[in-house]
N, C-alpha and C positions, 0 to 999 in steps of 0.2 A: 225665522226666529221667533222662538216663543221662551218665555220665561218660567221658572219654577223657583218659587220660595221655598227654603229648606231651613228647619232649625232643629238643634240637638241640645239636649241638655245631659250634662255628666252627673255622675254620683255625687259631686260636692253640691249640685243644684246650679252649676254655672251654665247659661244658654247662650248660644252661637246662632245667630240667624244669616243665611247667605241668599242671595237672589242669582240665580244661573241663568244664562241665556243657552238654550240649546236647539238644536234643529232636530225635529222629530223624524226617525225613520222606521221603516218597517224590519230593519235588519239590525243585529246587534254589531255593535264596533264602528257603526257608521257616523262619525261626530261632525262632519261637514256638509251632511243632508243631501249627498249626491246620490243616494240610494245604493251604493255600493261601498263595500270596505276595501280602501285601497291604502297607498303608501302614506296620503295625507292623514288618514284615520291613524296609523301606527304611529307617525311621526307626532301628531297631538299628544298622545299618550307617553312616548318616549321623551318629549320636551318636558313633560312633568314628573320625570323620574325624581324618586327620593321625595317628592312633595308630599307634605302631610295636610295641607290645607286644599286639597283638590278631591274631594270625595265623588266627583263625578266620575273621574279616571281611575278610582281604588275599586275594582271590581271584587276583591276577595274581601274586603272589610277590614283588612288589618291595620289601617290607619296611615298608610303608606302607600304611595304609587310604586310599586316594584316591579322586577323583571316578570313576575307571574302575570302582572296587570297588562304588560306590554305584549306577553307571548298569548295570552288570551285574545286580543284584537289581532295580532298576527296570524293566529290560526283561523280565524275568520278571513283571512285575505281573499279576494275574489267573490266572497258571497254578495248576493245582489238581491233586489226585489225584483219581481217579475213586471 
């Protein structure tokens, strides 16, 4: 696992900073670092359904983890690294 610091500032000048532990992978949607997209990865996104504080799982950038984000990972199901 690696950590990535992220900060964001809104239009009013409010800044929020977080640090995320992530497993790097060569394939989109592999959150657990096992080099393939599987049920555990889809569950990781689905578990954060409607979350507004989980930018790592908000792929379309709309500020909330939605069905669109879950579907993007599900569409990658079975993809893996050589």
